[in-house]
LUMTI-90775 format. One record per residue (C-alpha): residue in one letter; x, y, z. Coordinates in steps of 0.25 Angstrom, whole numbers, plus 5000, padded with zeros to 4 digits. Example, Ala and Ser with C-alpha at 12.3 -4.5 7.8 and 13.67 -1.06 7.14 Angstrom:
<recs>
REC  code    px    py    pz
REC     a  5049  4982  5031
REC     s  5055  4996  5029
</recs>
This chain:
<recs>
REC  code    px    py    pz
REC     m  5041  5071  4968
REC     s  5028  5063  4969
REC     k  5027  5049  4966
REC     a  5016  5042  4957
REC     a  5005  5035  4965
REC     q  5009  5022  4958
REC     d  5023  5023  4963
REC     i  5018  5024  4977
REC     i  5008  5013  4978
REC     l  5016  5001  4974
REC     r  5005  4990  4975
REC     p  4994  4985  4985
REC     i  4996  4976  4995
REC     i  4987  4964  4995
REC     t  4987  4956  5008
REC     e  4977  4950  5017
REC     n  4980  4961  5028
REC     s  4979  4972  5017
REC     m  4966  4967  5012
REC     d  4959  4967  5025
REC     g  4962  4982  5026
REC     i  4954  4985  5013
REC     a  4941  4985  5022
REC     d  4947  4996  5030
REC     r  4950  5004  5018
REC     k  4965  5001  5019
REC     y  4974  4998  5006
REC     t  4988  4993  5007
REC     f  4998  4996  4997
REC     e  5013  4995  4995
REC     v  5019  5009  4993
REC     a  5032  5015  4989
REC     k  5042  5015  5001
REC     d  5044  5030  4999
REC     a  5029  5034  4999
REC     n  5023  5041  5011
REC     k  5009  5040  5016
REC     i  5003  5053  5008
REC     e  5009  5048  4995
REC     i  5003  5034  4997
REC     a  4989  5040  5000
REC     k  4990  5050  4988
REC     a  4994  5038  4979
REC     v  4983  5029  4984
REC     e  4973  5040  4981
REC     t  4978  5042  4967
REC     l  4978  5028  4963
REC     f  4966  5023  4969
REC     e  4958  5036  4969
REC     v  4955  5034  4984
REC     k  4955  5043  4997
REC     v  4967  5038  5007
REC     a  4964  5040  5022
REC     k  4977  5036  5027
REC     v  4990  5028  5024
REC     n  4998  5019  5033
REC     t  5012  5014  5028
REC     v  5021  5003  5032
REC     n  5036  5000  5028
REC     v  5036  4984  5025
REC     k  5051  4979  5027
REC     g  5056  4968  5018
REC     k  5055  4954  5023
REC     l  5067  4944  5024
REC     r  5066  4934  5013
REC     r  5076  4922  5011
REC     y  5078  4915  4997
REC     g  5087  4903  5001
REC     r  5100  4908  5008
REC     f  5097  4922  5003
REC     e  5088  4933  5011
REC     g  5083  4947  5008
REC     y  5072  4956  5011
REC     t  5060  4959  5002
REC     a  5058  4973  4998
REC     s  5052  4982  5010
REC     r  5040  4991  5006
REC     k  5030  5000  5011
REC     k  5014  4998  5013
REC     a  5004  5008  5014
REC     v  4990  5005  5020
REC     v  4980  5015  5013
REC     t  4967  5018  5021
REC     l  4956  5025  5012
REC     t  4946  5035  5017
REC     e  4932  5029  5020
REC     d  4926  5037  5008
REC     s  4937  5033  4998
REC     k  4934  5021  4988
REC     s  4942  5008  4990
REC     i  4953  5004  4981
REC     e  4948  4995  4970
REC     f  4960  4987  4968
REC     f  4959  4981  4982
REC     d  4944  4978  4980
REC     g  4947  4968  4971
REC     m  4956  4961  4981
REC     m  4944  4959  4991
</recs>
């Protein structure tokens, strides 16, 4: 059972650190927890019509947060850093951020 590309790539991650990676053709996304690197690469290629060179993934644990005397954890998530090939075009969504 294959998942739709929209179900794998959840949202882009826009931070100062991730914006620095765009010069090196590295784009950061929050992805589905059960997605593997091959599925992530195919999803990015179909959604943005680019060529993916490699994918690095990171499981991010939730942080402890307090609200008065109550405490709990924020949701854990999975992050993917996608590197594009040299001959691939850039992702236009991120070009507007620079």
